N, C-alpha and C positions, 0 to 999 in steps of 0.2 A: 165638387170640391171636397177634398179629404178633411176630416176633422183632425185638428192638431192636439186634441186633448191628451193623447197618449204618446205624442212625439215631443219628448223633452230633450234638451241637450243631454248628452250621455253623462256628463259629470253630475248634473242635477239629479238624474235618476239614481246614480250610484250613491250620492249623498243621502237621498231619501231612504233607500234600502238599508244603508249602513246605520242611519239614525233609528230605523225600526228595530234592527238587531240590538242596538244599544238599549233601547226601551225594553225589549224582551229580556235581555240579560239583567237589567236592573230589577225587573219584576221577579225574575228567578231568584236573584240574591235576597231580595226582601222577603219573598215567600219562605225561604229557608231560615232567614234570621228571625222573622216573626214566629215561624213554626216552632223554633227552639224555645220560645217563651211559653209554650203550652205547658202547664204544670205537669211535672213528672217526666217530660220528654228527655231532658238532659240527663236525668238520673238513669233512664233506660240506656242511654248511650254509654255513660260511664260504667254501668254494670255489665255492659256487653250482652245484654239480653235482647230478645227479639223486639223489634219495633214494628207495630201493626202487623205482627205475624212473620216478619222477615228478619232473619239473623244477618246482621251487618258484618260482612267479611271484607278483607282487603281486596278480594277479587270483585266483589260487588261495588266497592268504592272506586276501583279502577274503571269498571264499566260506566259508572256514573260520571267519572271525570272525563272519559272519552266522549260520552254523549253531551256533556256540558261544553266540551271544546268545540263542538260543531257550531252552535250559535256564536260563541266567542270568536272563532275564526272568521265567521261570516261578516263580522264588523269590518275586518280588514279586506277580505276577499271582495266584498261588495264595492269597495273603493278602488281596488287596483286591477281586478280581472277585466278582460275585454268583454264586449257585449254578449256574445253567444255563450261563453262559459259562465258569465255572471248570471244570466237569466236562469240557466239550468241549475247551477249550484244553489241559487236562492230558492228555487222551487223544491228541489230535493231536500235541502237543509230544513226548509220550513215544514215539509211533510214529516221528516224524521223527528223534528222538535215537537210537533203536535203529538205524535205517537208517544214519545218519551214523556212529555209533560202530562198527558192524559193517563198514561199507564203507570207512571211511577209516583204519582202524587199521593199524599196521605189523605185518609178519609175524614178530613176536617173541613169545616166551612171556610176557614182561612185559606187553606190550600186550594179549594175549589174556586174561591174568589179570584186568587192570583192565576190559577189555571185557566179560567175563562178569559181573562185579559190577555194572557200569553197566546192562547189559541186564536183569539180574534186578531191579534197583531200578526201572527204567522199566516193567517188567512189573507190578511191585507198584503203581506209580502208576496204571497202566491199570486194574488190578483194583479198587483203592480208588475210583477215579473212576466206574467202571461200577456198583459196588455202592452208591455214595453216594446216599442218598435224603434228600430234604428233609423235615424233620419237619413234620407237619401244623401248619398255622397255627391258633393258638388264637383263638377268637372272643370 
């Protein structure tokens, strides 16, 4: 007899994945909001000087916006895409998000705290998507 642990109704799995992406995005937002409260951080932004050795340009901000759009879009894609596309988009988006989060974070304990949570949530998305099996079609 097959285990039904990974065979969930399709909409339930879609809702779970979408909820994880919402959780990831909220953590990303609060990491940035709280990170701006570090003394001197906003002054560096206003002065246009380098932040942690990186000069913030409009091109860099555009790249950041595009990378942030991936988990944002996954909130919707997880709910509406069909099974096959949904699984692969979740896996690929989670891998890209892990690389982005780990590679672009500020070297502060605050960012590493949020980074750890975001990476763990992305790993959970990958595991859920890999284990997700489409229920047998009834004839």
